[in-house]
C-alpha positions in Angstrom: -38.6 -21.3 67.2 -36.5 -20.7 70.2 -33.9 -17.5 71.2 -31.5 -19.0 69.5 -32.5 -20.3 65.9 -33.6 -17.1 65.4 -30.9 -15.9 65.6 -28.9 -18.4 64.3 -30.9 -17.5 60.9 -30.8 -14.2 60.6 -27.1 -14.7 60.3 -26.9 -16.6 57.6 -29.1 -14.6 55.9 -26.9 -11.9 56.6 -23.4 -13.2 55.3 -25.6 -14.7 52.6 -26.7 -11.3 51.2 -23.3 -9.7 52.0 -21.3 -12.5 49.9 -23.8 -12.0 47.0 -23.0 -8.1 47.2 -18.9 -8.1 47.4 -19.0 -10.2 44.1 -17.6 -8.7 41.3 -20.6 -7.4 39.1 -18.0 -7.9 36.2 -16.9 -11.6 36.8 -19.2 -12.6 34.2 -17.9 -9.8 31.7 -14.1 -11.2 32.1 -15.2 -14.7 30.8 -13.6 -14.4 27.6 -16.5 -14.7 24.2 -14.3 -17.1 21.9 -17.0 -16.7 19.6 -16.1 -12.7 19.4 -13.4 -11.3 17.2 -9.9 -9.6 18.5 -8.5 -7.3 16.1 -4.6 -7.8 16.0 -1.7 -6.4 15.0 -1.1 -9.4 12.9 -4.7 -9.5 11.2 -3.4 -7.1 8.8 -0.6 -9.7 7.5 -0.5 -10.8 3.8 -0.6 -14.0 3.1 -0.4 -16.3 -0.2 -3.3 -18.3 -1.6 -3.6 -19.9 -4.7 -6.9 -18.2 -5.3 -6.0 -18.0 -8.7 -4.2 -19.8 -11.5 -1.7 -18.5 -14.1 -3.9 -18.9 -17.0 -6.7 -17.4 -14.6 -4.4 -14.3 -13.9 -3.2 -13.1 -17.3 -7.1 -13.2 -18.4 -7.1 -10.2 -15.9 -7.4 -6.4 -17.0 -5.1 -5.0 -17.6 -2.7 -8.1 -18.2 -6.0 -8.8 -21.2 -5.3 -6.1 -23.0 -1.8 -6.2 -22.5 0.9 -7.3 -25.3 4.2 -5.6 -23.8 4.5 -4.4 -19.5 6.8 -2.4 -18.5 8.4 -1.2 -14.9 10.5 2.0 -14.8 11.3 4.5 -12.0 11.8 8.2 -12.6 12.0 11.4 -10.7 9.1 12.6 -9.0 7.3 16.4 -9.8 5.2 16.2 -6.7 4.9 20.2 -5.5 5.9 21.6 -9.2 5.5 24.5 -9.1 5.4 27.8 -12.2 7.1 30.3 -11.3 9.6 30.4 -13.9 10.4 28.9 -17.1 13.4 27.2 -15.9 11.9 25.6 -13.1 8.8 25.0 -14.8 11.4 23.2 -17.7 13.3 21.5 -14.6 10.2 20.2 -14.0 8.8 18.8 -17.1 11.4 16.8 -17.1 10.4 15.1 -14.5 7.6 12.2 -13.8 5.8 10.0 -15.2 5.0 11.9 -18.6 2.2 9.6 -21.2 0.8 12.1 -24.5 -1.5 10.6 -26.6 -0.3 6.3 -25.7 3.2 7.6 -26.3 5.5 7.2 -23.2 7.9 9.6 -22.6 10.8 7.8 -22.1 13.4 10.5 -21.6 12.4 11.2 -17.7 12.4 7.6 -17.1 16.0 6.4 -15.3 15.3 3.1 -15.8 12.6 0.9 -18.3 12.7 -2.5 -17.7 10.7 -4.2 -20.0 9.2 -7.4 -18.2 9.1 -11.2 -19.0 6.6 -13.5 -19.0 8.0 -15.4 -15.8 8.4 -11.7 -14.5 4.3 -11.2 -15.4 3.7 -15.0 -13.8 5.5 -13.4 -10.6 3.8 -9.8 -11.1 0.0 -10.9 -11.2 0.4 -13.7 -7.8 2.1 -10.4 -6.0 -1.2 -8.6 -7.4 -3.8 -11.1 -7.1 -2.9 -13.9 -4.8 -1.6 -11.9 -2.3 -4.6 -11.6 0.7 -5.2 -10.2 4.2 -4.4 -13.5 6.4 -7.3 -12.5 8.1 -9.6 -11.9 5.1 -13.4 -11.7 7.9 -11.8 -9.4 10.9 -10.8 -6.0 10.7 -7.7 -4.6 8.8 -5.1 -1.2 9.8 -4.2 -0.1 6.3 -1.4 2.2 6.5 -0.7 5.2 4.5 0.8 8.7 4.8 -1.0 12.6 3.4 2.0 13.0 0.6 1.9 11.4 -3.0 5.0 11.6 -4.2 5.3 8.3 -6.9 8.6 7.4 -8.5 7.8 4.3 -9.7 5.1 2.8 -12.6 4.1 -0.8 -13.6 3.1 0.3 -17.8 0.8 -1.8 -19.7 0.9 -1.0 -23.5 -1.4 -3.1 -26.0 -1.0 -4.6 -30.0 -0.6 -1.2 -30.9 2.8 0.0 -29.0 -0.1 2.8 -27.1 -0.3 3.0 -23.1 -3.4 2.2 -22.4 -3.0 1.9 -18.7 -0.4 2.3 -15.6 0.3 2.0 -12.2 1.5 4.6 -10.5 3.3 3.2 -6.7 4.4 5.7 -4.1 6.8 3.2 -1.5 7.5 6.0 0.3 4.2 6.2 0.5 2.5 3.6 0.7 -0.3 4.9 -1.8 -0.9 3.6 -5.5 -3.0 5.5 -8.4 -3.8 3.8 -12.2 -5.0 5.8 -15.1 -8.4 4.6 -15.4 -9.0 3.5 -11.0 -10.3 -0.1 -13.5 -6.9 -2.2 -11.2 -5.2 -1.3 -8.5 -2.4 -3.4 -6.2 -5.0 -5.3 -4.3 -5.0 -6.2 -1.2 -3.0 -3.6 1.0 -2.2 -6.5 3.5 0.7 -5.3 5.6 3.4 -6.5 3.6 2.1 -5.5 0.2 4.3 -2.5 -1.0 7.3 -3.6 0.7 6.9 -7.0 -1.6 6.2 -5.1 -4.5 9.3 -3.0 -4.0 11.6 -6.0 -3.7 9.6 -7.5 -6.9 11.1 -3.9 -8.3 14.2 -4.4 -7.2 14.9 -8.3 -8.2 14.1 -7.8 -11.9 17.0 -4.5 -11.7 14.3 -1.1 -10.7 15.6 -0.3 -8.5 15.6 4.1 -8.1 12.1 4.7 -6.2 12.4 1.7 -4.0 15.5 1.4 -1.6 13.6 3.1 1.0 15.7 6.3 1.0 15.4 10.1 1.1 15.2 11.6 -2.5 14.1 14.9 -1.6 17.6 16.3 -1.7 19.2 14.0 -5.2 16.0 15.5 -6.5 15.6 19.1 -5.7 19.4 19.8 -6.0 18.4 20.4 -9.8 16.3 23.1 -8.8 18.7 24.8 -5.7 21.1 25.1 -9.2 18.5 26.5 -11.2 17.8 29.0 -8.7 21.5 29.7 -8.3 22.6 30.4 -11.2 19.5 32.6 -11.6 20.3 34.9 -9.0 23.7 35.4 -9.8 22.1 37.8 -13.0 20.1 39.6 -10.4 
């Protein structure tokens, strides 16, 4: 092989090597993997599914046992204090008060007995509203506070409260008495849908997105002022 051919071959080999070195090593990774699921902010959105019929929803607990269902509102008794008798008495007039199956209606602001149509709508919200993308990871937004001002009350054939579901719309949390049921899938709009439901049936307090703290603490403030006046 003459000298010119050797030089040409070496030049070609060098160019190929340089091309291999300057290739982006991540170029292959930059190709999107169509089989990979990427979570987005909309993955936790709600969607209505016809998973359960009206009759199937009614045989689910607690509706299977309930002869009456009420939606109620009340002032929060979060952060209850026992400093003085007057303060304790004021707090005792707040919150959801149930003793031995009897609902204390004197602490309630609003109380609505649900019709069958309203119960049907409620069960659809609880059981047929689910994540838009069920198989993806989801974000559940909550706050550390828990100051419920609304609840669903379930009474049996003896008109005794056998369970309830407290709802805190301001902190996006809920809690049932026996932990046998809950608000269902906590997709992004679930608490907003429940809030709209309460307002539609005429239970507004606690659902309006207002800051209720000043209103609820105002009574306590007045008691403290009266106590200071006698000191």
